[in-house]
N, C-alpha and C positions, 0 to 999 in steps of 0.2 A: 312917328308921323300921325298916329291916331286915326288909322284907316279901318280898324276892325269893324266889321258889320256894314261897311259902306261900299258902294259900287264905284270902283276907281278905274278909269280908263285914261282919258286925256287930261284929267285934272292935273295941273302942274304943281305938284306938291313940293314943298321945300325938302331938301335932303340933308341929313346930318353930314357935315363936311368931313368929320373924322371917318365915318363909314365909307364915304366916297373915296377918300384918300387911301384907306386900307385896301379897298377893292382895286384901286389903280395900282398900288404896290404889287398886289397878287397878279394882276394882269401883266405888269412889267416883268416880274420874275418868270411867269409862264412863257412870255414872248422870248425872253433870253434863252430859257431852257430849250424851247422848241424852234429856235431860230426863225421866229416870225418877224415880218417887217414891223417897224415902229409906226403903225398906222392904226387908228381906231375910228370906227364909225359909231355914231350915237343918234338917238332921236333928239329933237329939240327940247324935250321935257327935262326938267332939272334933275330928276332922279337918274337919268341916263347921262345927260350932257355934263353934269358936274364931274363925273369920273373922267370923261374926255378932257375937260379943262385941266385936271391934275396931270394927266399924261402929256398934254400939250406943254405944260410948264417944264416938263422933263425932256422936251425935245421931240415928242411924237407929233405926227400930223394928225389933226383932229378934224374929221368931216362930220357934218350934221346933215341928216337926211330925214325929212318928215315921214318917209315910207317906213321908218323904223319905229314910229309911234305906236303906242298901245291901241287896242280896239277903241273905236269911238262909240261910246254908249249914249250919245245924244243927251236927251233930257234926264236920263237916269244917272249920268255921271255926277259923282260926289254926293249922291243921295243914299240914305240908309236902305239896304235891301228890303227891310220891312215896309218902308214907305212906298216902294215900287209896287208891291203887291204880288201875291201868288199867281193870279191869272195872267198878268203881263209877263212874268218870268217864265211861266209854263208855255205861253205862246212862243217865246223865243227858244226855249230848250227843245220844243217839239218840232221846230223848223230851223234848227241851229245854223245850217249852211246859208240860208237865204233871208232869214228874218233880221231886220236891223233894229236892235234893242233901243228903245227910246228915240227912234227915228235917226239913229246914228249910222252905224256901218255893220253889215253882216260879216260873219266869219269868212264867207266866200270872198268878200271884197278885201278883207285883211289878208287872206292867202294870195290874192292877186297882187297886192302890194309887195308881199314877200317874194313872189315869183319875179316881179319886175326888178326888184333890187338884186336878187340872185342872178338873174340873166345878164346883168351888166358886169358881174364878177366871176364869170364861169371858171376861169383857171387860177384865180387869185386865192391865196390864203390871207384872210383878214380877221381882224378882231372887231366884234360888234358888241356893244353894251346894250342889251335889249330888255324888253319887258316880258313878263310871263306869258301873256296871250300871244304876243308876237313870236316868242320862242316856240311855243306849241304850234303855231301856224307854220313857221319855218321848218319845224320837224316834219310836218306832213308834206310840205312842198318839196323838201329835199329827198324825201322817200317816194315821191311821185304818187302820193295818195290824194284822193279827191277831198273836198270839204266834207266834214262829217254831217250826216243827216240829223243826228240826234246829239244832244249835249253829252250823253253817256259815252259817246265815242271819243270824247276830248280828254286828253290825259290831265292828270293833276298838274298844277303849276309847279315849275321848278323853284327851288328855294333861292333866296337872294345869294348872289355870289357864286353860284354853281356854274362851272364851265361846261358848255355844251358844244361839241364839235359836230358840224353838219357834214356828212360824208355822202355826197351824191352817188359815187360809184359803188359804195358799200350798201346803198339802199336805205339810208336813214341816218339818224343822229345818235350820238353816244354822249352820255353825261360823264364828266370826269371830275 
């Protein structure tokens, strides 16, 4: 995708169809193994929705919800981090919960989107194909943690294709 060194949030990048299909196969196998319903939720961004399209071809219900989109970086989105500048990035990382990078969306607002989505699915086991920032936000929401004041409190991004289960009653998320 050629995103190294760039700030990527809501930029709707093309996705390698083979990678999306492989991930859809992995999700389907996991759903069979764990007896999950054949329902998938994705953001409208191609890198998430393409996986949902594959699953839909195989009989799954595919729901698209904009609340599952990655953090909105506003004017920073799709720009090289170097072009954004150290001072602007520091202003964001020093007020991580409340500062909206590039005039986009704060991490606190992202966490509110996650909480809204989760509140509608309280007792359901569902599959979500999410983005790294969204997954980290959902980890904090499911663990009942507040938005982090500093960027240093934010975990590293999950790798592509890693399954993360959000367990509210257990107090957090587990990667599998």
